[in-house]
C-alpha positions in Angstrom: -3.9 15.1 4.7 -0.6 15.9 6.4 2.7 16.9 4.9 3.6 14.4 2.1 6.9 14.9 0.3 7.1 18.4 1.9 3.6 19.2 0.7 0.9 20.5 3.0 -2.7 20.8 2.0 -4.4 23.6 4.0 -7.8 23.4 2.2 -10.6 21.1 3.3 -10.8 17.6 1.7 -14.2 17.4 0.3 -15.8 14.3 -1.3 -13.4 12.6 -3.8 -10.7 15.3 -3.5 -8.3 12.5 -2.5 -8.7 11.2 -6.1 -7.0 14.4 -7.4 -4.7 15.2 -4.5 -2.8 11.9 -4.6 0.8 11.5 -3.4 2.0 11.0 -7.0 0.3 14.1 -8.4 1.5 16.2 -5.5 5.0 14.9 -6.0 4.9 16.4 -9.5 3.6 19.7 -8.1 6.4 19.7 -5.6 9.1 19.0 -8.1 7.9 21.6 -10.5 7.7 24.1 -7.6 11.1 23.4 -6.3 12.7 23.5 -9.7 11.0 26.6 -11.1 9.6 28.8 -8.3 12.8 30.9 -8.2 12.5 31.7 -11.9 8.9 32.6 -11.5 9.7 35.1 -8.8 12.5 36.5 -10.9 10.2 37.0 -13.9 7.6 38.7 -11.7 10.3 41.0 -10.5 11.3 41.7 -14.1 7.8 42.8 -14.8 8.0 45.4 -12.1 11.4 46.6 -13.4 9.9 47.0 -16.9 6.9 48.9 -15.6 9.2 51.3 -13.8 11.1 51.9 -17.0 7.9 52.6 -18.9 6.6 54.9 -16.1 9.9 56.8 -16.4 9.1 57.5 -20.1 10.6 54.6 -22.0 8.3 53.4 -24.8 7.9 49.7 -25.5 9.6 48.5 -28.7 10.6 45.3 -30.4 13.6 43.8 -28.6 17.0 44.4 -30.3 18.5 41.3 -28.6 16.1 39.0 -30.3 16.1 40.6 -33.7 17.9 37.5 -35.1 14.9 35.3 -34.2 12.5 37.6 -36.0 14.7 37.9 -39.1 15.3 34.1 -39.3 12.7 32.9 -41.8 13.7 29.2 -41.4 12.1 28.2 -38.2 8.5 27.0 -37.8 6.4 25.8 -34.9 5.3 22.1 -34.6 2.6 21.1 -37.1 -1.0 21.2 -35.7 -1.7 18.4 -33.2 -4.7 15.9 -33.4 -7.9 17.4 -32.1 -6.7 21.0 -32.5 -6.0 21.1 -36.3 -9.5 22.6 -37.0 -10.3 25.3 -34.4 -12.8 27.4 -36.3 -15.0 27.9 -33.3 -14.0 27.6 -29.7 -16.2 28.0 -26.6 -15.0 29.2 -23.3 -16.2 28.7 -19.7 -15.4 27.5 -16.2 -15.1 23.8 -15.3 -18.3 23.3 -13.2 -20.2 20.2 -14.0 -23.0 21.8 -16.0 -20.7 23.9 -18.1 -18.4 20.9 -18.8 -21.2 18.9 -20.4 -22.7 21.9 -22.3 -19.4 23.1 -23.6 -18.3 19.6 -24.8 -21.7 19.1 -26.4 -21.9 22.6 -27.9 -20.7 21.8 -31.5 -17.6 23.9 -31.0 -14.3 22.4 -32.1 -12.5 23.3 -28.9 -13.6 24.0 -25.3 -11.3 26.4 -23.3 -11.8 24.8 -19.9 -11.0 27.8 -17.7 -9.3 27.8 -14.3 -8.5 31.5 -14.8 -10.5 34.6 -15.7 -13.9 32.9 -16.1 -13.4 31.1 -12.8 -13.2 32.1 -9.2 -10.2 30.4 -7.5 -12.2 29.0 -4.6 -10.6 25.8 -3.5 -13.7 23.9 -4.3 -13.7 25.2 -7.9 -10.1 24.4 -8.5 -10.1 20.7 -7.3 -13.7 20.1 -8.3 -12.9 21.3 -11.8 -10.1 18.8 -12.1 -12.5 16.0 -11.1 -15.1 17.2 -13.7 -12.5 17.1 -16.5 -11.3 13.7 -15.5 -14.9 12.4 -15.2 -15.7 13.9 -18.6 -12.8 12.0 -20.2 -14.0 8.8 -18.4 -17.6 9.6 -19.6 -18.8 9.5 -16.0 -20.1 13.1 -15.8 -23.8 12.7 -16.8 -26.1 14.0 -14.1 -29.6 15.3 -13.4 -30.1 18.8 -12.0 -32.3 19.5 -8.9 -34.9 20.8 -11.4 -35.0 17.5 -13.1 -33.0 18.4 -16.3 -30.6 15.7 -17.5 -27.2 16.5 -18.8 -25.4 13.8 -20.8 -22.4 13.7 -23.1 -22.7 13.0 -26.8 -20.5 10.5 -28.5 -16.8 11.1 -28.2 -16.5 12.0 -31.9 -19.0 14.9 -31.5 -17.3 16.4 -28.4 -15.1 19.6 -28.4 -11.4 19.1 -27.6 -10.5 20.1 -24.1 -7.9 22.9 -23.8 -7.2 23.9 -20.2 -6.3 27.4 -19.2 -4.3 27.4 -15.9 -3.9 30.5 -13.8 -1.4 33.2 -14.7 2.1 33.6 -13.3 1.0 36.2 -10.8 -1.5 34.0 -9.0 -0.6 31.7 -6.0 -2.4 28.7 -4.7 -2.6 29.3 -1.0 -4.1 25.9 -0.2 -1.1 23.9 -1.4 2.2 24.7 0.3 5.6 23.2 -0.6 8.3 23.5 2.0 6.1 26.0 3.8 5.7 28.3 0.7 2.6 28.9 -1.5 2.7 27.3 -4.9 2.1 28.8 -8.3 -1.6 28.5 -9.2 -0.6 27.9 -12.8 1.7 25.1 -12.0 -0.9 23.5 -9.7 -3.6 23.6 -12.4 -1.2 22.4 -15.1 0.4 19.6 -13.0 -2.9 18.2 -11.7 -4.5 18.1 -15.1 -1.4 16.7 -16.8 -1.0 13.9 -14.2 -4.6 12.8 -14.2 -5.8 13.5 -17.7 -2.9 13.5 -20.1 -2.9 9.7 -20.7 -6.7 9.8 -21.0 -6.5 12.4 -23.7 -3.7 10.5 -25.5 -5.8 7.3 -25.4 -8.6 9.3 -27.2 -6.2 10.2 -30.0 -5.7 13.8 -28.7 -3.4 15.1 -26.1 -2.9 17.5 -23.1 -3.4 21.0 -24.5 -3.3 24.3 -22.8 -4.0 28.0 -23.1 -1.3 30.2 -21.4 -2.6 33.5 -20.0 -1.2 36.9 -19.0 2.4 36.4 -20.2 4.4 39.5 -20.7 7.7 38.2 -22.2 9.3 35.4 -24.2 11.2 34.5 -21.1 7.9 33.7 -19.4 7.1 31.4 -22.3 10.5 29.8 -22.0 9.7 29.0 -18.4 6.5 27.2 -19.5 8.4 25.3 -22.1 11.0 24.1 -19.6 8.1 23.0 -17.3 6.6 21.1 -20.2 9.8 19.3 -20.9 10.4 18.2 -17.3 6.8 17.2 -16.7 6.6 15.0 -19.9 9.9 13.4 -18.9 8.6 12.6 -15.4 5.3 11.1 -16.7 7.0 9.2 -19.6 5.0 11.2 -22.2 6.8 11.8 -25.6 8.3 15.3 -25.7 6.1 17.6 -27.8 2.9 15.9 -26.8 1.9 18.9 -24.8 0.7 21.8 -27.0 0.0 25.4 -25.8 -1.7 28.4 -27.3 -0.5 31.7 -25.8 -2.9 34.5 -25.2 -1.4 37.8 -26.4 -3.4 39.8 -23.9 -0.7 42.1 -22.6 0.9 45.0 -24.5 4.5 43.9 -23.7 3.7 40.4 -25.2 2.5 42.1 -28.4 6.1 43.2 -29.0 7.4 39.6 -28.5 4.9 37.4 -30.4 7.6 35.8 -32.6 9.9 35.2 -29.7 7.0 33.6 -27.7 6.3 31.2 -30.6 10.0 30.5 -30.9 10.4 29.6 -27.2 7.5 27.2 -27.3 7.9 26.0 -30.9 7.9 22.3 -30.3 4.9 22.7 -28.0 3.3 25.7 -29.7 -0.3 25.6 -30.9 -0.4 29.3 -31.9 -1.5 32.6 -30.4 -4.9 34.2 -29.4 -6.0 37.8 -29.5 -7.3 38.3 -25.9 -8.9 41.7 -26.6 -10.4 42.7 -23.2 -7.3 41.9 -21.1 -5.2 43.6 -23.8 -7.1 46.9 -23.2 -6.7 46.4 -19.4 -2.9 45.9 -20.0 -2.6 49.0 -22.0 -4.2 51.1 -19.3 -2.2 49.4 -16.5 1.1 49.6 -18.3 0.8 53.2 -19.2 -1.2 54.5 -16.3 1.3 57.1 -15.3 2.0 58.3 -18.9 -0.8 60.9 -19.1 -3.3 61.6 -21.8 -1.4 60.0 -24.6 -2.6 56.6 -23.3 -6.0 57.7 -22.2 -8.7 55.5 -23.6 -12.4 56.5 -24.1 -15.0 54.5 -22.2 -14.7 50.8 -22.9 -17.8 50.3 -25.0 -16.5 53.0 -27.4 -13.2 51.0 -28.0 -13.8 48.7 -30.9 -11.6 46.3 -32.8 -11.4 48.8 -35.6 -9.4 51.3 -33.5 -6.0 51.8 -35.1 -4.0 50.3 -32.3 -6.3 47.2 -32.1 -6.1 46.7 -35.9 -2.3 46.8 -35.7 -2.3 44.3 -32.9 -4.6 41.8 -34.5 -3.1 42.0 -38.0 0.4 41.6 -36.6 -0.8 38.5 -34.7 -2.2 36.8 -37.8 0.9 37.7 -39.9 3.2 36.4 -37.1 1.3 33.1 -36.6 1.0 32.2 -40.3 4.6 33.1 -41.0 5.6 30.4 -38.5 3.0 27.8 -39.3 0.8 28.5 -36.2 -2.9 29.0 -35.7 -4.2 32.5 -35.1 -7.3 32.5 -32.9 -9.6 35.5 -32.6 -11.4 37.2 -29.8 -14.5 36.7 -27.7 -18.1 37.1 -28.8 -19.6 37.6 -25.3 -23.2 38.1 -26.1 -25.8 35.8 -24.3 -28.9 35.3 -26.5 -32.2 36.2 -24.9 -35.0 33.6 -24.8 -37.5 36.5 -24.6 -36.3 39.3 -26.8 -36.0 38.5 -30.5 -35.1 42.1 -31.4 -32.2 42.2 -29.0 -31.0 38.9 -30.5 -31.3 40.2 -34.1 -29.1 43.2 -33.4 -26.5 41.2 -31.4 -26.3 38.3 -33.9 -25.6 40.9 -36.6 -22.7 42.3 -34.5 -21.3 38.9 -33.9 -21.4 38.1 -37.6 -19.7 41.3 -38.5 -17.0 40.6 -35.9 -16.4 37.1 -37.0 -16.5 38.1 -40.7 -13.8 40.7 -40.0 -11.6 38.1 -38.2 -12.0 35.3 -40.8 -11.3 37.8 -43.5 -8.2 39.0 -41.8 -6.9 35.4 -41.7 -7.8 34.2 -38.3 -8.2 30.4 -38.2 -10.9 30.4 -35.5 -12.5 32.5 -32.8 -14.2 32.4 -29.4 -17.8 32.5 -28.2 -19.1 32.5 -24.7 -22.5 30.8 -25.2 -23.5 27.6 -27.0 -26.2 29.5 -29.0 -23.4 31.5 -30.7 -21.6 28.4 -32.0 -23.7 28.1 -35.1 -23.4 31.8 -35.9 -19.6 31.8 -35.7 -19.4 28.4 -37.4 -21.4 29.6 -40.4 -19.1 32.6 -40.9 -15.9 30.5 -40.7 -17.3 27.7 -42.8 -18.0 30.3 -45.5 -14.3 31.2 -45.5 -12.6 27.9 -44.7 -15.0 25.4 -46.4 -13.5 22.0 -45.9 -10.0 23.3 -45.0 -9.2 23.0 -41.3 -7.5 26.4 -41.2 -6.1 29.1 -43.4 -2.4 29.2 -42.2 -1.5 29.4 -45.8 -2.9 32.9 -45.9 0.2 34.9 -45.4 0.0 38.7 -44.7 3.3 40.1 -46.1 1.6 43.4 -46.7 1.1 44.0 -42.9 3.7 46.4 -41.4 2.8 47.1 -37.8 5.3 49.4 -36.2 5.9 50.1 -32.5 4.2 53.4 -33.1 1.2 51.7 -34.6 0.8 49.3 -31.6 1.0 52.3 -29.2 -1.3 54.7 -31.1 -3.9 54.7 -28.3 -4.4 58.5 -28.8 -5.9 57.9 -32.2 -8.9 56.1 -30.7 -12.2 58.0 -31.2 -14.7 58.4 -28.4 -15.2 60.2 -25.1 -16.2 59.5 -21.6 -19.8 59.9 -20.5 -21.6 59.8 -17.2 -23.4 56.7 -18.5 -20.1 55.1 -19.4 -18.7 55.8 -15.9 -21.8 54.5 -14.2 -21.8 51.5 -16.5 -18.3 50.6 -15.5 -19.2 50.8 -11.8 -22.5 48.8 -12.3 -20.9 45.9 -14.1 -17.8 45.8 -11.8 -20.0 45.7 -8.7 -22.2 42.9 -10.1 -19.2 40.9 -11.3 -17.2 41.2 -8.1 -20.2 40.2 -5.9 -20.6 37.1 -8.0 -16.9 36.4 -8.0 -16.7 36.6 -4.2 -19.6 34.2 -4.2 -17.7 31.6 -6.2 -18.9 32.4 -9.8 -16.3 33.8 -12.3 -18.4 33.7 -15.5 -21.3 36.1 -14.9 -24.2 37.1 -17.2 -24.7 40.9 -17.0 -26.8 42.9 -19.4 -26.9 40.0 -21.9 -23.1 39.7 -21.9 -20.9 36.9 -20.4 -18.4 38.8 -18.3 -15.2 37.6 -16.7 -12.5 39.1 -14.6 -11.2 41.2 -17.5 -14.4 43.3 -17.5 -13.9 44.3 -13.8 -10.2 45.0 -14.5 -10.9 47.3 -17.4 -13.7 49.0 -15.5 -11.8 49.9 -12.4 -8.6 50.7 -14.3 -10.4 53.2 -16.5 -11.8 54.9 -13.5 -8.4 55.0 -11.8 -6.9 56.5 -15.1 -9.7 59.1 -15.5 -9.3 60.1 -11.8 -5.5 60.6 -12.2 -5.8 62.5 -15.4 -8.5 65.0 -14.4 -10.9 63.8 -17.0 -14.0 65.8 -17.7 -17.1 63.9 -18.8 -18.9 64.8 -22.0 -21.6 66.4 -19.9 -19.2 68.7 -18.1 -18.7 66.9 -14.8 -15.2 66.3 -13.6 -14.4 62.7 -12.6 -13.6 62.9 -8.9 -13.4 60.4 -6.0 -16.5 62.0 -4.6 -18.4 61.5 -7.8 -17.3 57.9 -8.1 -18.4 57.2 -4.5 -21.8 58.8 -5.2 -22.2 56.7 -8.3 -21.2 53.5 -6.4 -24.0 54.1 -3.9 -26.5 54.9 -6.7 -25.6 51.8 -8.7 -25.8 49.6 -5.6 -29.3 51.0 -4.9 -30.3 50.2 -8.5 -28.9 46.7 -8.3 -30.7 46.2 -5.0 -33.9 47.3 -6.5 -33.6 45.1 -9.6 -32.6 42.0 -7.6 -35.1 42.3 -4.8 -34.8 39.3 -2.4 -32.0 37.9 -4.5 -29.7 40.8 -3.4 -27.0 39.5 -1.1 -26.0 42.3 1.3 -22.8 40.7 2.4 -21.5 39.9 -1.1 -22.3 43.4 -2.4 -20.7 45.1 0.6 -17.6 43.1 -0.1 -17.8 44.1 -3.8 -18.2 47.8 -2.8 -15.2 47.7 -0.5 -13.0 45.8 -3.0 -14.0 48.0 -6.0 -13.5 51.2 -4.0 -10.1 50.0 -2.9 -8.8 49.2 -6.4 -10.5 52.1 -8.2 -9.8 54.9 -5.8 -6.5 54.1 -4.1 -3.5 56.3 -4.7 -1.4 53.3 -5.5 -2.6 51.2 -8.4 -3.1 47.5 -7.6 -1.7 45.3 -10.4 -4.5 42.7 -10.4 -7.8 43.1 -8.4 -7.9 39.3 -8.1 -4.9 39.4 -5.7 -6.7 41.3 -2.9 -9.9 39.5 -3.8 -8.3 36.1 -3.4 -7.0 37.1 0.1 -10.6 37.8 1.2 -11.6 34.2 0.3 -11.5 31.3 2.6 
């Protein structure tokens, strides 16, 4: 396909890709790019300015210039939309064909169809995922695997509602150029899905719904809202048909929850507590601020840590005050078909986590595997009963201050050699799979996505730059990290045997070493990783 409307496709046109990359769909991508790319770049620059201010010693705080929005009790977001009124259990996962069928059939109320952290942005994944979503809506996605297993959709009324997560503002799509410049990955994912699937969703009595990741300010939410308004106008869809849930997974966004809801209020479907990326953001944002923001190893940081309690309770209070859903975090456990004892312990932890969330007032929560849907459903059923949500559960007693949100130094736990090695092991396994095209990876009975690798490498970078000594007495040094990288690679090679891919693991080693050991911190490891991809 040559240049059409100033659009150039540089990726290969595989079978049926022309069904997604139509002139009309690309015209929408081009218009959104030309109208909003300047603002996207300005907002990315504003992120860097804010980071510089924080690095210089300025603490985050609630914005004085938007105080009037927070203090105005009169405004509410739009009422819950069809298909996302009851969200008590949501399942997440990438948009490959098998996952599409299994997620829709899982019994969950919502499927977060992921083009972001649980996905690798290979060209084939991005356009193939759009085809799978459209085929699912057309009920043309049934298939038989090479092993002879048949995958077929249940009846429409039993299927989860599709909610698409496009890429974050920081990610480009290098295979679609407009006027010679790369497009925003998020705009591409949004526009292609909206163009091909919005009317199909509306015809089923639902609508085009989205999860918006990685935002750091209400101005970034305003940009999305303006995109929604223009896109609906161009496609002749009533304004307000689009609904979006914002992930509060960065520490700056935690200080602007009400403002984010306000900017999107006619298109808002609530907020989600994206816990793993939130930890990554805290480390990244305060990486130069010393031991005050030093976290213990990631497995020691639980949702009961004071700064995490402040964040989640403020999220519930904020959402319910404004008539919006509050959606809880991920249960990433993958049940074992062989080890009942492992399952018993893990299921108990999942129940405890979901009981805490439902008790706090969350209206639903995430799971990563279909076998966890009944566990989470049972917990939320016990609290909600026949009610679709508990937005009426207000939390006026919650008073989360800026100091509470930033009380990282009150987190119990230390750093062990096992914790350091574990970060390296998981990151290497994840990055090897990511470079091979898989963004949702089963590692040690957990479904890991990009946030795991981000936390792992960020913690190591932080420990290195704060002269951390492990509980066993060893100092964290670049030499120790390199030694452990080699040891963990040898262990992985031994466990995988013939399945070990030398090329992918060499790439993973180089990338991990680059982002964990470099003097200058890389904002997102997916940026250099994407440039290594075809």
